[in-house]
Structure formats: C-alpha cells, structure tokens
C-alpha positions in Angstrom: -0.1 0.0 -0.1 1.0 3.5 -0.8 1.8 5.4 2.6 -0.2 8.3 2.9 1.8 11.2 5.0 -1.7 12.5 6.5 -2.4 9.0 7.9 0.9 8.5 9.2 0.9 11.9 11.2 -2.9 11.2 12.3 -1.9 7.9 13.9 1.5 8.8 15.4 0.4 12.1 17.1 -3.1 11.1 18.2 -1.7 7.7 19.5 0.8 9.5 21.5 -2.0 12.0 22.6 -4.3 9.2 23.8 -1.4 7.3 25.5 -0.5 10.6 27.4 -4.1 11.0 28.6 -4.7 7.5 29.7 -1.5 7.5 31.8 -2.3 11.0 33.0 -5.7 9.7 34.3 -4.4 6.6 35.7 -1.6 8.2 37.6 -3.6 11.1 39.0 -6.6 9.1 40.1 -4.8 6.2 41.6 -2.1 8.4 43.2 0.7 6.6 41.4 4.1 8.4 41.6 4.7 11.9 43.1 1.9 14.4 43.7 1.2 16.7 40.6 0.5 20.2 40.9 -2.5 22.0 39.1 -0.2 23.3 36.7 1.4 20.0 35.7 -1.9 18.2 35.3 -3.1 20.9 33.0 0.2 20.8 31.2 -0.3 17.1 30.7 -3.8 17.3 29.6 -3.2 20.4 27.3 -0.4 18.4 25.5 -2.6 15.2 25.2 -5.6 16.9 23.9 -3.2 19.2 21.6 -1.9 15.9 19.9 -5.2 14.2 19.6 -6.5 17.2 18.0 -3.7 17.8 15.7 -3.8 14.2 14.7 -7.6 14.2 14.0 -7.0 17.4 11.8 -4.2 15.6 10.0 -6.6 12.6 9.3 -8.6 15.0 6.9 -5.5 15.3 4.6 -6.2 12.3 2.8 -9.8 13.0 1.8 -10.5 14.2 -1.7 -13.7 16.0 -0.6 -13.4 17.1 3.2 -17.1 18.1 3.0 -17.9 14.3 3.2 -16.0 13.7 6.4 -19.5 13.8 8.3 -20.3 10.5 6.4 -17.6 8.6 8.5 -19.9 8.8 11.5 -22.8 7.0 9.5 -21.9 3.3 9.6 -21.2 2.7 13.4 -22.7 -0.8 13.2 -20.6 -2.2 10.5 -17.4 0.2 10.2 -14.5 0.4 12.4 -13.6 3.7 10.8 -17.3 5.1 11.8 -16.8 3.5 15.4 -13.2 5.4 15.6 -14.8 8.7 14.6 -17.8 8.3 17.0 -15.6 7.4 19.9 -13.1 10.1 19.1 -15.8 12.7 19.4 -17.3 11.2 22.5 -13.8 11.4 24.1 -13.8 15.3 24.0 -16.7 16.1 26.5 -15.6 13.7 29.0 -12.0 14.9 28.8 -13.2 18.4 29.0 -15.1 17.9 32.0 -12.2 16.2 33.7 -9.9 19.2 32.3 -12.5 21.7 34.0 -12.5 19.9 37.2 -8.7 20.2 37.6 -8.9 23.8 36.6 -11.5 24.5 39.2 -10.7 22.4 42.1 -6.9 21.6 41.5 -5.5 18.2 42.1 -8.2 17.1 44.4 -11.1 16.8 42.1 -14.5 15.7 42.9 -16.3 12.4 42.0 -17.7 14.0 38.5 -14.1 14.7 37.6 -12.9 11.4 38.5 -15.8 9.5 36.8 -15.5 11.6 33.5 -11.8 11.3 33.5 -11.9 7.5 33.8 -14.5 7.4 31.1 -12.3 9.6 28.7 -9.3 7.3 29.4 -11.5 4.1 28.4 -12.6 6.1 25.2 -9.1 6.8 24.5 -8.1 3.1 24.5 -11.1 2.2 22.5 -10.2 4.9 19.8 -6.6 3.5 19.5 -8.1 -0.1 19.3 -10.9 0.9 16.5 -7.9 2.7 14.6 -6.0 -0.6 14.6 -9.2 -2.5 13.6 -9.8 -0.4 10.7 -6.8 -2.1 9.3 -6.9 -5.2 11.3 -10.2 -6.5 10.1 -9.2 -6.3 6.2 -9.0 -9.9 5.1 -7.6 -8.7 1.9 -4.4 -7.7 3.3 -2.6 -10.5 5.1 0.1 -8.3 6.9 -2.9 -6.3 8.7 -5.6 -9.2 9.2 -4.1 -10.0 12.8 -4.9 -9.3 16.4 -1.3 -7.9 16.5 -2.4 -4.8 14.4 -4.6 -3.2 17.1 -2.4 -4.4 20.0 0.5 -2.7 18.5 -1.6 0.5 17.9 -2.6 0.6 21.6 0.9 -0.2 22.7 2.7 2.2 20.5 0.3 4.9 21.7 1.1 4.2 25.4 4.6 3.8 25.0 4.9 7.2 23.1 2.6 8.7 25.7 4.7 7.3 28.5 7.8 9.2 27.1 5.9 12.3 26.6 4.5 12.0 30.2 8.0 11.8 31.8 9.4 14.6 29.8 6.6 17.0 30.8 7.1 16.0 34.4 10.7 16.9 34.0 9.7 20.4 32.9 8.1 20.7 36.3 11.1 19.4 38.1 8.8 16.3 39.3 10.3 13.4 37.2 11.3 10.6 39.3 12.7 7.1 38.6 9.2 5.9 38.4 8.5 8.0 35.2 11.6 6.7 33.6 11.1 3.2 34.8 7.4 3.2 33.2 8.5 4.6 30.1 11.3 1.8 29.8 8.7 -0.9 30.4 6.0 0.5 27.9 8.9 0.7 25.4 10.0 -2.8 26.0 6.6 -4.1 25.7 5.7 -2.1 22.4 9.2 -3.3 20.8 8.5 -7.1 21.7 5.1 -6.8 20.2 6.5 -5.1 17.2 9.2 -7.8 16.6 6.6 -10.5 17.0 4.6 -8.5 14.2 7.5 -8.3 11.9 8.4 -11.9 12.4 4.9 -12.8 11.8 4.3 -11.0 8.4 7.6 -12.5 7.1 6.2 -15.9 7.2 4.6 -16.4 3.6 1.2 -17.6 4.0 -2.5 -17.1 2.7 -3.4 -16.2 -0.9 -1.1 -17.0 -3.9 -1.5 -16.4 -7.7 -2.5 -20.1 -7.7 -5.4 -19.8 -5.3 -6.5 -16.7 -6.9 -6.8 -18.2 -10.2 -7.8 -21.6 -9.1 -5.0 -23.2 -11.0 -3.2 -25.1 -8.3 -1.4 -27.9 -10.1 1.3 -25.9 -11.9 3.2 -22.6 -11.7 1.1 -19.6 -12.7 2.7 -16.3 -14.2 1.3 -13.1 -15.7 1.7 -13.0 -19.4 -0.2 -9.6 -19.9 -0.9 -6.8 -17.6 -4.0 -5.7 -19.3 -3.0 -2.2 -19.4 -0.1 0.0 -21.0 0.5 2.5 -18.1 0.0 2.6 -14.3 -3.3 2.7 -12.8 -4.9 3.6 -9.4 -4.5 -0.1 -8.3 -0.8 -0.5 -9.3 0.1 3.1 -7.8 -1.8 2.6 -4.5 -1.8 -1.2 -4.0 1.3 -2.1 -5.9 3.7 0.1 -4.1 6.7 -1.8 -3.3 9.7 0.0 -1.5 12.1 -3.1 -1.9 13.5 -5.3 0.7 16.7 -3.5 1.4 14.6 -0.4 2.4 12.2 -2.3 4.6 15.2 -4.1 6.4 17.1 -0.7 6.8 14.0 1.1 8.0 13.1 -1.7 10.7 16.5 -1.3 12.1 15.9 2.3 12.3 12.4 1.9 14.0 13.9 -0.3 16.7 16.9 2.2 17.2 15.0 5.3 17.2 11.6 4.2 18.3 12.9 1.9 21.2 16.4 1.7 21.9 17.4 5.3 21.9 14.5 6.5 24.1 15.0 3.4 26.5 18.8 4.6 26.8 17.9 8.0 27.5 15.7 7.0 30.4 18.3 4.5 31.7 20.8 7.5 31.8 18.1 9.6 33.6 18.1 6.7 36.3 21.8 6.8 36.6 21.9 10.6 37.1 21.5 12.4 33.8 19.3 15.6 33.8 15.8 14.7 33.5 15.2 17.2 31.0 17.0 14.8 28.6 13.7 12.9 28.4 12.8 15.4 25.7 15.4 13.7 23.5 13.5 10.6 23.9 10.1 12.2 22.7 11.8 13.3 19.6 13.5 10.0 18.8 10.4 8.0 19.7 8.0 10.0 17.5 10.6 9.9 14.7 10.9 6.0 15.1 7.1 5.3 15.4 6.6 7.6 12.2 9.0 5.1 10.4 7.1 2.2 11.8 3.9 3.6 10.6 5.3 4.2 7.0 6.5 0.6 7.0 3.2 -0.7 8.2 1.6 0.8 5.0 4.4 0.0 2.8 4.6 -3.5 3.4 1.1 -4.2 3.2 0.2 -6.4 0.1 -3.5 -6.2 -1.1 -4.6 -9.5 -2.8 -5.4 -7.5 -6.0 -1.6 -7.6 -6.5 -1.9 -11.4 -7.3 -3.6 -10.1 -10.7 -0.8 -8.0 -11.6 2.0 -10.6 -11.3 2.7 -11.2 -7.5 3.0 -14.8 -6.6 1.8 -14.4 -3.1 0.8 -11.7 -0.6 
C-alpha cells in the first residue's frame, strides 16, 4: 500500500496523545508516583488534547472532498472507521469535564471529575483499538489481518505517551525514577510486540496467484497486465519499497523508536538531567513515524496477485 503522510501523522500524533491522556488519568486518580500540581496536570492534559486534535486534523488530509467527512459517522454498526470517529468525538466532552474539574478544583477533584476522566481514558483506549481494527479487519491484506495490529496501535500509543509524560514531568522538576521506569517498560513491551509482528508478516502464507486463479497444479505467471500504463491499483496497492529499504527502516524503527529512548531514560535513572527525556520524545516519535510508514508500505493487497505477484 502507498503510505499516506496525513494518515501517518494522524496515527502517530493522536496515538501519543491518547496514550499520554490515559497515563495521566491513571497516575492522577490512582495516586501513582509523586503528587502533581495543578499546573502540571493542566500541562499534561493540554499536551494530550493538542496531540489528539492535531492528529484528527491531519486525518482529513487524505480526503478528496473534506465536506464528506461527516459520512464517516454514519456506519457505526458495520464500520471500524465510523466507530473510531464516533468514539473520538465522544472522548472530548468527558475529557473536557475532567480538565475543567482540575482547572477549578486543582489536583483534588470531585467524583464527577474522576468518573468523567476515567470514562475519557477508556474511550481513548477504545479509539486506539478502533484505529487498529480499521486495518486489522481487512482480510484482503494478510499483513494487517491479525490481532497484532490493534495490539501494536494501543501499545505504541501508550509507549510514546509514557515518554511524553516523563518529559513533561521533567519540565516541572517532578520527574522521578518511576517516570523513567514506566517509560522503559512500555517501550520494551511495544518493541516486543513490534518484533513479533515483523516476524509474523515475514512468514509467507495466505492467498497466492494459484489460489487466486484456481490453477493449483502448476506454476502460474502473468503474461499480460491488461494495461499499458500505471493505474490507481498499481500506484496505491502495488507500492513496493524493496526489501533493502524495509530492512534498513526496521532497524531504524527499533533504534530510534525503542532503543534510544530507553537508553535516554536509563541515563536519567543513573543521574543524567531529567530534561534529557525530551530527546527520547523526539526519537520515539521519529521511530514510530517510520514504523507507521512501514506498516503501510509492507501491506500487500490481494489485488496484486492479478498483477503478477506470486503471493501476498
């Protein structure tokens, strides 16, 4: 599949935003870690909502007619895209009430703020799951049609959110070993899941040109493409970056997305300034951006079987 920059920016930024918000609510309401001031709580919330909002705005970039964006809400019963849109909108009022409670009451919010914050956090996870299922439910693309797809979307969002959470805490001189430790653990889990995903998609399985044409007793090869120039199908579904490119980028994903941020936080645990966590934020976002590009570039639609590919 041809990677769309707007979708990459959308999923990376909004994923980090939802992950940051979920961790904010959990740490705040459960009293995990050092107590946060009203200013720090507001900073976490504004950063999370900013990332989410910018991400949703980026998502409209690949629409040919942006006036039709409202149609994405109309198929909630059958479409994961519609569910993502509905839950993303539902998230805002609950997150807003939680934020207003913090603004008016400080860190010690009342029951209404707690309940709405918890609901918003749950909706955030549901949005990440729905985003992953937009791709995970497609049986026509073997690389996406797995439970690993939504699992990776959720964990990458939480991991980048944990990195951002630690960086923001450092800006308020409130970062502790707990922040670095949580970030390292989340990065480790996300890296393991990503590694499992890359291993799984490397195993050739599923439809082949033989099963597509029902000629199963001999080798099948394409003699005529049926067209003399590129088409929408060949441009969008036939995108092939090449194995050398994908292998190089996979190493970059693990290096920038997981290893460098983890090393930064390990340095913080051993005495490095907490503010260096911002280096981990930049590195992780670049790494996850590369991961998302690969996610689309390595996806092979079954239509490619009718354009000469031997397997998906």
